[in-house]
N, C-alpha and C positions, 0 to 999 in steps of 0.2 A: 504494500500500500504506500503510495507516494503522498505525503502530507505536506501541504504548502501553506505558508503564512503570508500575511499581507505585506507587501513591500513598503519601504519607507516613503517612496515617491510613487504617486499614482495620479492618473488623469481622470477628469470627469467622464462618466459613462458615455460611450458612443452608441446611441440607440440603434442605428442601422447595423453597425458591426455586431452588436450583441444579438440582434434579431437574426442575422445570418448565421452566427455561430450556434445559436439556440436551435435553429432549424436543422442542424446536422443530426439531432438526436430523434430517435423514434418515440421515446417516452420522456416526457417532462413531468415529474411528480413533485407535489408539495406535500410534505409529511409533517403533521401537526400533533405535538404532544399535548397531554392534558395538564391543566394548571389553574383552573378557575379564573379569577380576576386577571391573572397574568396574561390571559389569552389575547388581550388587546395588542400585545407585542406582535403576535402573528398577523393581526390585521395590518399593522404598519409594514411588516415584511411584504405582505401581498400588495399593498399600495405601491411600494417601490418597484416590484416586479411589473405591475400593471403599467406603471409610468413609462417603462422602456419597451413595452410590448411583449413581455415574456408571459405567456398564458399557459398554465399547466394543462395537460390533457388527462391527468390523474391526480386526484386529491384524496388523501387518507388521513383520518383523524381519530383521536381518542378524547372522550370527555369534552372539554371546552373546544378542543381541536375539531371534534366532530360537529359542534354547533357552528363554528366558523366555516367549516367545509360545507355545511348545508346552505349557508347564506351565499357563499361564493358560487357553488355549483347550481344553486336554485335561482340565479338571476342572469340576465344577458351580460356579456363582458363589459359593456359601457356603463352598467349600473352597479357593478359589484362593490366597488369601493364605497359608494354612497350608501348602499344597503348595509355594508359592514358598519359604517358610521351610525346609521340609524339603529342597528341592533345594539351597539354598545351604548348609545345614548339612552336607549330604552331600559337597559338593565342596570344602569348606574344611577346614582342619586346625587343631587346637588347638596353641598354641605350646609349645615346649620350655621357654622361659623366660618370666617375667612380662612382660606387655605393658602399657605405659602405657594405662590404661583409656579415658580420653577426652582425647586430645591437645588442648591449648588452641589456639585460633586464632592466638595470638601466643605461641608457646612461648619459654621462657627459654633461657639459655645452655647448660644441660645437658640440658634436656628434649628439644629438637629432635634433637641427635645421638643420644640414647638411642633415641628412637622411630624415627629414620631407620635406625639400625643394626639394630633388631629387624625393621623392615619389609624391609630388604635381606636379612636372614637368612631370612625367610619366603619371599622370592622365590627365593633360592638353593636352598632345600629343594624348591621346586616344580620347579626345573630338574633337580635331581639325583635326586629321589625320585618326582616326579609328584604328582598330587592324587588322593585317594581318591574313588572314584565318578566319575572324570573321565578321567584318562590316566595311563599308566605308561610308564617308559622301556623302549625296546626293547633287548634284549641283542644286541650286535654288529650294529647297523643297517646297517653299510657292507659286509657280506659280499655279494659279487656273486651268489652262487647263491641268495640269498634275495630277489633283486630282483623287485618287482612293483608296480603302481600303488598297491595297497592296503597295502603294507608299506614303501614308500619314504618313511620319516619317522623322526624321532627318538623319537616316542612312539606308543603304541598306545591308541586311544580306545574299545576294547571296553568298559571300565568305564562310559563315558558311555552307551553303548547300553543297558546293563543298568539304569542309573539312570533314563533316560527311559522305558523300557518299564515300570518299576515305578511311576513317578509320573504318567504321561500315559496317558489313555484315547484312543487314536487313533480308535476308533469314534465317540466323541463329536465329535472334530475333523471327521470326515468325514460326520457326520449332516446331512441336508438342512436341518435347522433351526439348524445351528451358526452361530456367528459366522464371518465371512470371515477366512481366514488366508492370508497371503502371506509367503514367505521367499525370499531371493535367494542364488544361488550362481553360480559361473563354470564353464562347460564347458571342461575342460582342452584337449580336442582342437581346438575352434574358437576358443577365447578369448572367446566371447560370454557376456554376462550372461544368466542364466536365472532367471525367477521361477516358483516352484512355488506353486500356488494351489488351495485346496480347492473353488473354484467351477469349476475346470477339470478336476479329477481328484482321486482320493484321495491324501492325504498319509501317508507312512509315516515311521518313525523315521529312515530314511536321508535323507529330504529335509531334515530339521532338522540332522542331523549334517553333511551336505554344506555347509550354509550356514556352519558353523563350522569347516570343515576347512582351517585356515590352514597352508600349507606354509612351511618344511620340517618344522615341529613335528608337525603332524597329517597323517595319510594321506588320500589321495583317497578319495572315497566313490562307489561304483558305483550308478547308478540306471538301470535299463532299458538296460544295455549301454554307457552313457556314464559318464565319470568327472568328478567335480566337486570344486572347491576353494571355499574361503571367498569369499563374495560381496564382502567388504570389499576384495578385491584390485582390483575395478573401481569399486564404489561402496559405501561403508560405511553408507549410509542408504537405505531404500526410500521416502523422502519423495516423489521424483518420480513413482514408480509410484502412490502413493496420491493425490497431487494430480491426476494425469492421469486416473485411472479415476473419481475422485469429482467431477470438475469440473462435472458436470451435476446434482449433488445438493447441497442445503444441507448443509455439512459442518463438524463440530467436530473438530479434529485436535490431538492432543497429540504433539508431536515431542520425544523424549527423547534428547539427545545425550550422549555420554561423552567427547568430545574437543572442545576449543575451538579454532577457527581463529585466534583472537586470543591473543596472549601476549607475554611479554618476550623481548628479544633475548638469546640464551644467551651465557654467558661462559666455560664450560668444556665438555669433551667430554661429560660426563654430561648437562648441560643441553641440549647440541646434540642428543643422542639423543632426549631427552624431547620437545623442541620439534619435531623432525622427525616424530615419531609424531603429535603433535597436528595438525600441518598435513596429513600424509598421510591420516589417518583421519577428519578432520573432514568430509571429502567436500563441502566448499563448500555446507553447508546453507543459509546465508544467500543465496548466489548463486542456488540453486535456488528459494528462496522469492521472491526479487525477480523472477526470470524468470516464475514462475507467477502472481505477483500482476499483473504487466503483462499477461500473456495473459488473465487473468480480467477485467481492466478492459476490454480490447479486445473480448472476447466480449460483455460487458455493453453496451458502446456499440453494437455491431452489432445486438444484440437490440432495443435501444431505437429505433435507426434503422429497423429493419425494421417496427416497429409503425406507422411513419408512411407506409408504402407503401399506396396504395389497394387495396381488395379485388380490383378487376378486374385488377390488375397482379401478383398474387401467384402466378399460375401460370407466370410467366416463369421460364426456366431459371436465370437469375442469382439469383432469389429463392430457388428451391429449393436451389441450391447454398449460398447464404448461411445457410440454415436449419441446415445441418450444423455450422456454426462458431459460430452465435449461442448465447448462454447467459445465463440470468437467475439462476443459482445464486450463493450467497454462501459464503465460506470464512472460518471463525474459527479461527486457528491459534495454539496456545500453544507456546512454545519454552522448554524447560528444558535447561540445560547443566550437566553435572557440573563443579564447581570443584575444582581440585587442592588437596590438603591440603599444608601446609608441609613435612611429613615425607616426602612421597612422592618417589620417584626415577623414572628412566626405565623401571623394572620394574613400574610401578603396575598394568599390565594383566595381569601374571601373579603378582601378590602376593596369594595366596588365604588369608591368615590370617583367623581368626575375628574378630579385633578390627577389621581393615580392612573386612571384609564388613559388620560392624555399623555402622561409620562411614559407609560408602557408602549403606547402606539408610536410615539416619537422615537423611542429607543429602537423599536423594530424597523422603522423607516430609515433611521440613520445607519443602523448596522447593515441593512441590505444595500443601501446606496453605497456604503463604503466597499462592500463586496463587489458591486457592479462596476466600481472604478478600477477593477482589475480584469479587463476584458480578456487578457491572455489566459485567465483561469478557465474560460469557456471552451478553449481548444479541446478537441477530442483526445482522450488518453491514447497512448501508443500501445502496441501489442506487448512491449516489454513491461509496461506498467498499466494494465487494463483497468485498474481500480484506483482512482485518485480522489483524495479528499482535500477540502479547503476550509480554513478557519480564519475568520476576520479578526478574532481576538488572540493576539500573539501571546498574551499571558496565560491562555488556557492550554 
């Protein structure tokens, strides 16, 4: 695997050149990790891609990534960014008190506690009041005579269903010419991970809601007689699914993570909670990438070796079996990871304030724009290095 970092000198993205380089690939996939309120970062990433005319033909998501995927795939290209803005405006709440408009990267002695306090207040309001257009607290959720799989939760997600049905055209998602859409959830009865894919059957609002039904906060979602929870309980990224299914096609993949596996050793209980979430939900993205890169190299070597087999030997059973595993495709993977803000606490994934949403969106936009400023990264990988990854954050 060839890993490349951002150069110290870069030029603004050349839209036409990027478009031409992008068209070299058969598959362009956008892979969206789960992460609650941090998902606005993914919306910013998509806006940057849309600005230069890079439009994925496959989008895969888990949890909030699945909800972003629904909004993107369920609208015409020229309306997707505005629909994303409307979605995030709908599920965020204006603050009761003034919020520091743009927290500095290195806040001062009074700025950090002020912003941290307001961020914590917004998270507390989400817990006690719910979020408009998303979820509302259930009255008396512990009453035994109200027990059922679809009500066994602290919150009711009926408002989310209304929001998605208003902003997403599911006929468009399921149209035969639509981009491919994959979302992951967990079958509660079997404990098995399940992917719902519009190439295998129509997707409804319930499929996307199931991907984000994280217990015990959100209720199970029933689909065709089975009940499902958030896919992040098993794997918080659909990267393995995309790399496996796209392995025989030249692929350009944008992996957008909301949790970093790497971080500082915590010193207090709040930091412990935050760090534990990072580790749990990062889902070993880099491990998956390294494994799939090794597999891609092996498949390429097998393909090249098979080319040396004489024609009169190619009907042999061993050759026909080897054909199944050989592969000459290349993968170009861009890895973007949300970086924690200094004022954020362990509640960052359910802190839905307008200000934080704008910060996350802006971070995603800037990180993707910085990546696009390296057009040479979009060149197709070579046979010697069939799997290449790029990371805009040199410190990662």
